[in-house]
N, C-alpha and C positions, 0 to 999 in steps of 0.2 A: 370507383374504389375496388370494386370487384375485379376490373380489368388489371389494375395496378397491382392487386395481391396475387392474382394469377400469374403476372409477369414476374413478380419477384420470386414465386415459388418454382418457376422454370429456370430462372436463372440459378436459383439455389441448388436444384436438380442437377443442371448443366455443370455447375461448380462442383457438386460431389461427384458427378461421373469423371470429370477432368482429373480432379485430385486423385480420384481410384486409380485411373488409368496411368497417372503419374508415379504412383506409389508402385503400381505393379511393373512398370517399366524399370523403376529404381531397383525393386526386389531382383529382377532379373539382371540388371547390370552388376549389382553386389554379388549375385550368385555366380554370374560369370567371372567376375574378378577373383572371388575365393576358389572357384574351381581351377583357374588358371594358376593361381598362387600354390594350390596343393599339388597340381601337377608338377610345377617347378620344383617344389620341396622333394617331391617323391623322386624326381629325376636326379636332383643333387645329392640326397642322402641315400637313395637307393643304388642308382648306376655308379654315382661318384663313390660311395663306400665301398662297393664291389671291386672298382678300379683300384683303390688305396690298398685294399686287402690282397689282391692279386699281385700288385706291385710288392708288396713286403713279402709275399710267398716266393716270388721269383728272387729276391734279393737273397732269400735265406738258401735258395738252391745255388745261387753264385758262390756261396761260401763253401757249400760242400762239392759242388760239381764243377765250378768255374763257368766260362762262357764258350760260345762256338769258336770266338777269336782267341781266347786263351784258356785252354780246357785244364790248365794245371791250377786246381783250386787251393785255397788256403788249407782246407781240412786234408786234402790229399798231401799235401806238404808236411803237415802235422803228423800223418801217419808215417810218414817217411822218417821223420825224426823220433817218433816213437819206437820205430823198429830198429833204427840204428842206435840208439840209447839201449835198447834191449841186447843188441850184439855186443855193446862195449860191457855191460854187464856179465854177459857171459864169459868174456874173455877174463875179466876182472875177477870173477869167481874162481878162476883156475889158480889165482896167484895171492889173492887177500882171503882174509879169514871171513867167514860168512856172517860175522857181526861187526865187521869193520863199519865205521860209522858213515862213511862217504858211499859206501856200497848200498847200505841202508837207506841213505838219503836220496840216492838216485832211483832205487826201486819204489820209494814212496812218492816221489816227484813225478816218475813215469806213470804210476797209477793215477795219481791227482790228475794229471792232463787227459789221461784216457776217459776219467769220468766226468771231466769239466762239461759243462753243457752250454754256456753261451760263449760267443766269440770273445767278449772281454775276459771271461773267466780263463778261457784255453790261452789267451795271450799271456796273462800274468802266469799260469803254471808253466807254459813253455819256457818262459823267461827263468823261472827257478830250476826247472829240469837241466837247462842248457848250462846255467851257474853250477850246479851240481856234478854235471857230466865233466866240465872243464876242472874242477877240484878233483874229481876222481882220476881223471887223465894226468894231472900233476902228480898225484900221488903213485900212479904207475910209472911214470918216467923216473921216480926215485930208485925204483927196482927194475929199470928196462933191461939191465944185465941177467934178469933172470926170465925175462919173457922171450919166447921163442919168436925166430924171425917170422914166422906165418902169422902169429899172434899180433905181432907189430904191425904186420900188413893190415890186418882186420880192423886194428884200432886207427890206424891212419885213414883207411879208406871210410870207415864210420864217419870220423871228422869231417872229412871231405865232402860226404854225401849231407851232412847236416849243415854245413857252411852254405852248401848249394841250394838246399830247401829255404835256408833264412833268406838268401838273396832273392829266390823266386817270390817269397813271401812279401819282401820289401817292396817288390815292383808290381804286386797285384793291385788291381784298380777297385777291389771291393770297398775300401775305406771311403774312396771318392764318390762311388755310387750310394753308399750307406748315408753320407753327409748330405748329399743331394736330396734324397728322400726325406730325411729327417727334417731338412729346412722347408720342405714343401709342407710337412705336417704343421710347421708353425704359422704357415700363411692362410688367409682366409679364401676358399670356405673350408679347406681341408683341416684346418684347426678345430673348427665345429664339428665337422663329419667325424673326424677320430674320436673325438669325445663321446659322441653319441652313438658310434659304432664299436668303440672299445679298441681302436686300433693303436698300438703303441709304436714308439719309435724303435728302429732296429739297432741292436748291440753293434757299436764299433769294434773292429779288431785293434785293440789297443788300450 
């Protein structure tokens, strides 16, 4: 009886030791899995988030400065349109009353474009400005006989420069780059990273 009892105690002790070893190994394995998972998450949300943020900043610079292949940016062309519309205002101011409705409309829309912040806002304000510029030019055409030859040349040159800038803007690749980036933000894992890191879609010019 005593031998049987001792055998049972040994077996029980052995079982406890084995279970303890298994539990320890399991804990180590769970810890290893959790550690690996955390490293993956840090990599995705840390490095991945930084990559997305850097891409967004680069796209903003493309709007302002263009690319090495196409250095003529949209913002640079908008600046040309602002300058040329200001030239038209100077000429128009020589022949129209300072309170002329279209003259004031061009001044207002010029200022609105100059202070617009997002590409979308700039697109809409540019369209309003060009619409008012064309109406003002039509008004000046009605009194073209009063306008000097030099000023007529200024007006024609300004309109040609505006049309050239519009053509350059239409051929700019900014919108396609923005569309590609915004579509990437909608796909996994970028859709989760962008929400966690507060990375917003880029405004399209249009």
